[in-house]
N, C-alpha and C positions, 0 to 999 in steps of 0.2 A: 504494500500500500504506500503510494507516494505521500509525502508530507502534506501537500495541498489537499489531497483527498482525505487524509486522516483529520486534518483541521476541519474540513467540511463535516465529516461524520461527528466529530466532537461537538461542533456547534449545534448540530441537530439534536444530539443526545442531551446537551446542557440546556436547551431551550424548552421551558415548560409548555406542554401542549395537551392538557387533559381533554378528554372527550367533551365536546361542546364548546371548547375554547382553544381551537387548534391554530388560529391565525398567526400567532408569533412564530411557530415552527414552520408554517406554510410559507411565510415570507422569507425565512432562511433558505428553504428548499427552492423557492421560485427564483431568488436572487442568484443562486448558484447554477441552476439548470438553464437559466436564460442565456448563459454564455454559450450553450450548445444547441439550443433550439430556437427557431425563429419566432415561435408563438408560445406564450405562456398565459393561461387564463384561469379564472376560478368561477364557481357558480354562487348562487345566493347564500348557501350555507358554508362555503369555504373549501369544498373539494377543489383541488388545483391540478391542472394537467399541462403538459408541454407537448407540442406537436412538431414532428419532423416530416415534411411532405415526402411522399414516395412517388414512384413511377405510375402508380394506379390509384384509383379512388378507394380501393380496399384498405381497411384499417385493422392493424394489429394493436391491441391495447395491453400494456403491462400495468397491472394494478397492485398498489400497496396501500397501506393505511397510515395516516399521519398521527392518530391520537394515541394517548397513553392512559393508563389507569391513574386514579388519584382519589381525592376526597372532596367533600363540599361542606361548607359551614351550614349546619342545620339549626343550631340554637346557640344563644349566648346567655349564660346565666347571670344572676345578680352579683356574682363575685368575679366576673370577667373571664370565666372559663368558657371555652367553646365545645360544643358537641358536633360531631361530624357524621356524614354518611358516605358510603362508598360510591365512587364514580367508576363504573365498570367493575371488573373482578378483583378489586383490591383485597388483599389478604389481611384481615384484622388480627389474625393470630400472630403476625410478625410485626405489629405496628407499635407496641408499647416501647417507649424510650427512643423513638426515632425523631429526626429533625425534619421539619416541613418548611416549605415556602408557601404562604397563603397569598394568592394573587388578588390583592385588593385594589381599591380605587386609586391608591397612591403608589402602586407598584408592589413588588414582592415584600412580604413581611415575614421575618424569620419566626418560627414557632417550634414547640416540641409537643409530641404526644406523650402525656405524662406516664410515668411508671412508678406506681406506689411501691415503696421499698418492700423487699421480700419479707423483712422482719414484721411489717405491719399488715400483710395480707393474710386472711384466714386460710389455713391449710389443713387438710384432713388426710394425714398420712401420705402426702405427696400426690394427691389426686386432683390438684388444682387444674381447672379447665382453662383453655385459651379464652381470651375475652371476646365478646361479640362487639360489633362496631358501635352499638349504642352505649357500651360501657367505657369507651375511650373518652378521654378528656384532653383538651389542647390548651396549652399555656402560651400566651403571646406576651406576657409581662404586664398584663392589665389587671387592675383591682376591681373594676366595675364595667358595665356596658358603655358608659361614656368614654372611658379610656380606650376601649376596643374601637368605638366609632372614630375616635380621634386618629387612630392608626389607618383608617380607611377601610375597615372590615365590617361587613354586614352579612346577614344570612344570604346564602346563595353564591358566595365567592368560592372558587375552587382552590385546591391545594395539591401540591405534589411533594414527594420526598426530595430532599436536597442532594441526595447521592448522585454523583456524576461518573464519567467513565474512568476506568483504570485498566491497565494491562497486566496479566499474569505471565508466568513463564510459558514457553512453548506455544506462542501465538494465540493465547486466549485473551479476549477482550470482555470486560465486565462493566455493566452499567444498568441503571434503571432505564426503561423505555427502549431497550433494544427491540422489544415488541411494541410497535413495529417500525421504529424510526430507521432500523437497519434496512427495512424493505424500501423505504423512500431513497435511502442512500444507494442501494443496489440498482434500482431502475434508473436512477440518475446516471450511474456509471455506464449502464448499457447505452443510454442516450449519448453520452460523451463518446463512447467508442465508435458508435455507428456514424455519428456526425463527423468524426475525425477522418472517416474514409473519403469524404468529399464526393461520394457517389450516392445517389438516391436509392434507398431500399425499394424492393418491389412493392411492399405495402407501406402506406403511410403509418408512421410509428407515433402512438400516443402513450405517454407515460402518465398515469393517473395516481395521485396521492390523495386518497379519499378520507373523509372525516367519519367519525362516529361508528367505526367498526366494532369497538368494544361493547357497544350497547345494541347491536343488531344490524350493522352493515348498511345503515341508511344512506351514507354518502355514496357508496359504490352503486347502490340501486338508482339513485337520482342521476348520477353522472353517466352510467351505462345507458340509461334510457335516452339521454341527450346525445351522447357521442356515437351510438349505434356501431360498435365495433363488429368486424366480421369474425374475429377470433380473439381470444383473451387468455393471457397467462396471469393468474393471480399469485402474488408472492406474499408469503407470510412466514411466521416461525412455527416450528413444531417441537414437541417434547423430545429432547435427547434422553433416552431411557437407560443410559450407561452409568448411572450413579447408584449408590447403595439403596437397597430396599425396593427397587422396581423390577418386577418380574416380566420378562419378555412375553410369556404366555398370556399375560393380562394386558400389557401396554404396548406390545410390539417391540422390535429391536431397532433403535435408531442411535447411531454413535456420533459423538462429537468428532469432527475432523474427517469423516468418511464421505463427505459430499452432501449436496442437497437431496431432499426426498422428492419423489414423484408420487402423487396419490392416485389410486385406482378406485373407480366406483362412484356412484351417485352423480354429483354435478360434473364430474370429470369426463370429458368427451373422449371416447376410445381412440378416435383418429388423431386428436391433438396429443394425447398421451403417447401414442405410437410414434408420432413425429419427434416428440421430446426424447424418447428412448433412442431413436436413431441419431438425433443430434448429439446426445451424450456419447454414443459409440463412436461417431465420426470425429468428434472433437477430443476424444479420450478424457472426458470429464467423468469423474466418479459420481455415481448416484446411489441412492437408497430408495426403498419402496415402502409405501404405506397403504393400508386398506381403509376405505371409507364405505361402511355398510349402511349408513343412515344419512348423516350430514357431515360436512367437513368442519363446521364451526368457524368458517372464514367468510370473507367477502365473496368467494366463489359461489356460495349458495344464493347470493343475491344478484349475481351477475348473469349466471347462465340462462335464467328464464326470462330475461328482459325481452320485451316485444315478441318476436317470433322465435327467440332462442339464440344464444351466443355460444358457439362451441368454445369451451373453456377447460382449463386444467390448472391444478394447484401445484405450485412448486414451493417447497418449504425449507427454511434454514434451521438446522438443529440448534436447539437452545436449552441449556440447563437452567434450572431454578426460575422458570417462567413466572411472571407477575410478582417479582420480588425486586429488591434493590441490587441483587447480585446476579441478574440474568447474565449468562455466560455463553459466548459464541466463539467460534474458531475462525481465525483470519483466512485459513485455506478454504473453509466452507464458503465464506463470503466471496472470495475470488472465483471459486468454481461455479457459484450460482450466477455471477456476472457472465462467466464463460457460457453457461448453458443457455441463458436467456438471449445473449447476443447471437449464439449459433442458431437458435430457433428463428429469430427475426430475419437473419441473413439467409436462411434456407428457404424462405417463402418465395414463391414465384407467382406471377399474375394468374396462372392457371389453378393455383391451389384453392380447393373448395373442401371444407371439412364437414359438409353435410352427408348424412347417411343415405345410402341408396338401397333400394329393394331389388334392383336388377343389376 
């Protein structure tokens, strides 16, 4: 990873963009990708896309999502403590004692999620349960509601953990919001590579960074209806199951550093999946396989049935410790995912049609 690309990724990861409040991160993404795409636009709710014209009117869309999990101020009590609710799939079990940024009217306000000392908590022979989100309390340094208001905080303001990116040994990168800021980074890198060729691809390339995936894929649904792609690759993260306590028979076998996964079944179109497998073979890109017997739980589920149907497939980056402040990815997997998506886009020809045939 070149230094300028690492700096771009770090800016994405460090910029708070919880679900429903994605525009700060979208502006970072748009400013960077604008150097490689002649058109960058967004819709009413903030889903943002970049377009690189191709030789034909056919459109291939690469879709990631821009939002991250977080919290929201739900109540302010008479002592100035805040109560919060989850935005997306935030894990209240890991929340106590963590540092927050509350995104208030006057900018980010530092805060902590309180952790009552272990000496003072009631314990019954070590059977203490993890807290529920309504049991969490937040301290912003205020003694009453008026002091909270003076900081620019009210009910409805979002919050994210302060934790930013760091790197471990052997090409591991750790951060909150890798799910799925890393997806926005990867599709931007694909745009950069294809634009650098100075030759129009066969299909017009649209890279979509959608909002509100964490609460139902609303951004992808709205944008897909508008953009009408002919084929789509959705990029998200998946659970790397190579950590202690996870049984492959229950969760499947996905390893960190072994390449992106391709998902089979449900919203994943067999012909698009087959092309991805061929691209991986031709480009010598390592891949892993996942099964989807009901839903993928990603934007793919909202994209594939738009209008008359969009042939779609899910490509996923292995991620350890999802929905935590120590989400962990492998730099080789990131590069291999860029390789696979780039290979797919460049393999398309004007004759490609991913519709099923009965004859």
